[in-house]
C-alpha positions in Angstrom: -17.3 11.8 -34.8 -14.5 11.0 -32.6 -14.1 14.4 -31.2 -17.8 14.2 -30.4 -17.9 11.1 -28.8 -14.9 12.3 -26.6 -16.8 15.2 -25.6 -19.7 13.0 -24.8 -17.5 11.0 -22.3 -16.5 14.4 -20.4 -19.8 15.3 -20.3 -20.9 11.9 -18.7 -17.8 12.4 -16.1 -18.6 15.8 -15.1 -22.4 14.5 -14.3 -21.1 11.9 -12.3 -18.8 14.4 -10.2 -22.0 17.0 -9.7 -24.0 13.8 -8.5 -21.1 13.2 -6.0 -20.8 16.6 -4.7 -24.5 17.2 -4.4 -24.5 14.0 -2.3 -21.7 15.3 -0.2 -23.4 18.8 0.0 -26.4 17.3 1.5 -24.3 15.0 4.0 -22.6 18.0 5.3 -25.8 20.2 5.6 -27.2 17.2 8.0 -23.8 16.9 10.1 -23.6 20.8 9.9 -27.0 20.9 12.0 -25.8 18.2 14.5 -22.5 20.0 15.0 -24.1 23.5 15.7 -26.3 22.0 18.6 -23.4 20.1 19.7 -21.4 23.2 19.8 -24.3 25.6 21.6 -24.8 22.5 24.0 -21.2 23.1 25.3 -21.4 26.7 26.1 -23.7 26.4 29.4 -21.1 23.8 30.9 -18.2 26.1 30.0 -20.1 29.4 31.4 -21.2 27.6 34.7 -17.6 26.1 35.8 -16.4 29.5 34.9 -18.8 31.7 37.2 -18.0 28.9 40.1 -14.5 29.4 39.7 -14.6 33.1 39.7 -16.6 33.0 42.5 -14.2 30.4 44.5 -11.1 32.6 43.4 -12.8 35.8 44.9 -13.8 33.9 47.9 -10.2 32.7 48.5 -7.9 35.7 47.4 -4.9 34.6 49.2 -4.5 31.7 47.0 -3.4 32.4 43.4 -3.6 29.4 41.1 -0.6 28.4 38.8 -2.5 28.2 35.9 -2.9 32.2 36.4 1.0 32.9 36.6 2.1 35.6 34.2 5.7 36.1 32.8 6.4 39.5 31.9 8.4 38.2 28.8 7.1 35.2 27.8 9.9 32.9 25.9 8.6 29.3 25.7 5.1 29.3 24.0 2.8 26.3 23.2 0.3 26.1 20.7 -2.9 23.9 20.4 -3.8 23.9 17.0 -7.5 22.5 15.8 -7.7 21.5 12.4 -10.2 18.9 10.4 -9.2 15.1 9.9 -10.7 15.3 6.2 -10.0 18.1 3.4 -12.7 19.5 0.7 -13.7 22.3 3.1 -12.4 25.6 1.3 -9.9 27.6 3.1 -10.8 26.5 6.6 -7.5 24.6 7.4 -5.5 27.2 5.2 -6.6 30.3 7.1 -6.1 29.1 10.7 -2.6 27.6 9.9 -1.9 30.9 7.7 -2.6 32.9 11.3 -0.7 30.0 13.2 2.1 30.5 10.9 2.2 34.2 11.5 2.1 34.1 15.2 5.0 31.8 15.2 7.0 33.8 13.1 6.4 36.7 15.7 7.3 34.5 18.6 10.6 33.2 16.9 11.7 36.8 15.5 11.5 37.5 19.4 13.7 34.8 20.3 11.3 32.5 21.6 10.5 28.8 21.4 7.5 26.9 20.3 5.8 23.5 21.1 2.6 22.5 19.5 -0.1 20.2 20.0 -1.8 19.1 16.8 -6.0 18.3 17.1 -6.9 17.2 13.5 -5.1 15.4 10.7 -4.5 18.4 8.4 -2.6 20.5 11.4 -0.6 17.3 12.2 0.7 17.0 8.6 1.5 20.8 8.2 3.0 21.1 11.5 5.6 18.2 10.8 6.0 19.4 7.2 7.2 22.8 8.6 9.4 21.1 11.4 7.8 22.4 14.4 8.1 20.5 17.6 4.7 18.5 18.2 4.5 17.1 21.6 1.4 15.2 21.2 -1.4 14.9 18.6 -4.8 13.5 18.3 -6.2 12.5 15.2 -9.4 10.9 13.6 -12.1 12.4 16.3 -15.1 11.7 14.0 -18.2 13.7 13.8 -18.8 14.0 17.5 -15.5 15.2 19.7 -15.1 13.2 22.9 -13.6 14.9 25.8 -11.7 12.0 27.0 -9.6 11.7 23.8 -8.7 15.6 23.8 -7.7 15.4 27.7 -4.4 13.7 27.1 -2.9 16.2 24.8 -4.2 19.0 26.6 -2.9 17.8 29.8 0.7 17.8 28.4 0.5 21.4 27.6 -1.1 22.3 31.0 1.7 20.0 33.0 4.5 22.2 31.0 2.9 25.1 32.0 2.5 24.6 35.6 6.0 23.0 35.7 7.2 26.2 34.1 8.4 25.1 31.0 5.9 27.0 29.2 5.3 30.5 29.7 2.3 30.9 27.5 -0.3 28.3 25.8 -2.6 29.8 22.6 -5.4 28.1 21.3 -6.1 28.0 17.8 -9.0 27.2 15.9 -12.0 28.3 13.4 -15.0 30.1 15.0 -18.5 29.3 14.0 -20.2 32.7 13.1 -22.6 31.7 10.6 -23.3 29.3 7.9 -21.3 31.5 5.4 -18.6 33.0 8.0 -16.2 31.3 10.0 -13.3 33.2 11.5 -9.8 31.7 12.3 -8.7 32.5 15.8 -5.3 32.4 17.4 -6.3 33.0 21.9 -4.5 33.2 24.5 -5.7 30.2 26.6 -3.0 30.1 29.2 -2.1 32.1 31.6 -5.9 32.6 32.4 -6.4 36.3 32.7 -8.6 38.1 35.1 -10.9 39.4 32.7 -11.9 36.0 31.5 -13.0 35.2 35.0 -15.0 38.4 35.6 -18.6 38.1 36.5 -21.4 40.6 35.8 -23.6 41.9 38.7 -26.2 39.4 37.9 -23.8 36.3 38.0 -22.2 37.4 41.1 -25.7 37.7 42.8 -26.4 33.8 42.0 -23.7 32.8 44.5 -24.5 34.4 48.0 -23.0 31.7 49.9 -19.4 30.4 51.5 -17.8 27.4 50.8 -16.0 24.7 52.9 -13.1 23.4 50.8 -12.2 19.7 51.3 -9.4 18.8 51.1 -8.2 22.4 50.7 -8.5 25.6 48.6 -5.6 25.0 46.3 -6.6 21.8 45.3 -10.3 22.7 44.5 -9.3 25.8 42.7 -7.0 24.2 40.7 -8.9 21.2 39.8 -12.2 23.2 38.7 -9.6 25.8 36.8 -8.4 22.7 34.8 -11.9 21.5 34.0 -12.6 24.8 32.8 -9.6 25.0 30.6 -10.6 21.5 29.1 -14.0 22.7 28.5 -12.6 25.7 26.8 -10.5 23.4 24.5 -13.6 21.4 23.8 -15.6 24.1 22.9 -13.1 25.1 20.4 -13.1 21.8 18.7 -16.9 21.7 18.8 -16.9 25.1 17.3 -14.2 23.9 14.4 -16.2 20.9 13.9 -19.6 23.2 13.1 -17.4 25.5 10.9 -15.7 22.7 9.3 -19.0 21.5 8.1 -20.5 24.5 6.9 -17.3 25.3 4.8 -18.0 21.7 3.4 -21.7 22.4 2.5 -20.6 25.8 0.6 -17.6 24.3 -0.9 -19.5 21.4 -2.2 -22.3 23.7 -3.3 -19.9 25.9 -5.3 -18.5 22.5 -7.1 -22.2 21.3 -7.9 -22.9 24.7 -9.4 -19.7 24.9 -11.4 -20.2 21.1 -12.5 -23.6 22.4 -13.9 -21.8 25.4 -15.9 -19.2 23.4 -17.1 -21.9 20.8 -18.5 -23.7 23.6 -20.2 -20.2 24.8 -22.0 -19.4 21.1 -23.0 -22.9 20.7 -24.2 -22.7 23.6 -26.3 -19.1 22.5 -27.7 -20.6 19.5 -28.5 -23.6 20.9 -30.4 -21.0 23.3 -32.3 -19.2 20.3 -33.0 -21.9 17.9 -34.3 -23.5 20.9 -36.5 -20.0 21.2 -38.1 -19.7 17.7 -38.8 -23.3 17.8 -40.3 -22.6 20.9 -42.3 -19.6 19.0 -44.0 -21.2 16.1 -44.8 -23.9 18.4 -46.7 -21.4 20.3 -48.5 -19.7 17.2 -49.6 -22.8 15.9 -50.6 -23.7 18.7 -52.8 -20.2 19.0 -54.0 -20.4 15.1 -55.3 -23.9 15.6 -56.6 -22.8 18.7 -58.6 -19.6 16.9 -59.9 -21.8 14.2 -61.1 -24.3 16.3 -62.6 -21.8 18.5 -64.5 
């Protein structure tokens, strides 16, 4: 029964794997709820600062921030690529990196240059492998993103855009739709379009006062726009983390189900092998008995 012993060993191994994937599924489900709460909590701040900035811009129309500087044919493009630090989350990273690669090929085909910032270990490794110019990166963010860790890499892109070394910046991340669906996005971050800062009539009615700028309008508006851009990046990272935990939970559930199916198939093979061995022994006994009696 050497074959049967080998199959029993495989069954035991798959059962141990099933326990691990089930535990990882439960951990991911717990983390997913916290990540979703964190993601939703970040939205009001971004909306509030957008409303204040939009109102300030309308109150001082003669000043146009460098963050809203548009170039007719952008040639130097920056990409902020948000991925996960860990794997085992299905095709989450593959999908967003495929979208980034497609956009990069379009830029290169048009004769443009590319520089990138990597947020997350998977994206950092991928960008290095394809030979992209990585000007800054941040990895090992943990389960809760900290804005102070993101400000440094983001500032590299903002400074390059303000100085004119970049004509546009894209934010690439995975948007959380629901537990079963996450959407990879490559969104224009800079220049800030006027449509991003548009207000509804209800939002405009909330700000019915004039502002006194200290030290001056340019400094106040630029600082607020910088905070708004940082909030957009933070929101993208929070969305990506919620997507990561959802994708990992689904992937681990699928792995657990597949392990259960495989265990059933191995048990069936084991039982057939065992039955064949018993039948063979019985036939040998019967043959031996027949030979003796004959």
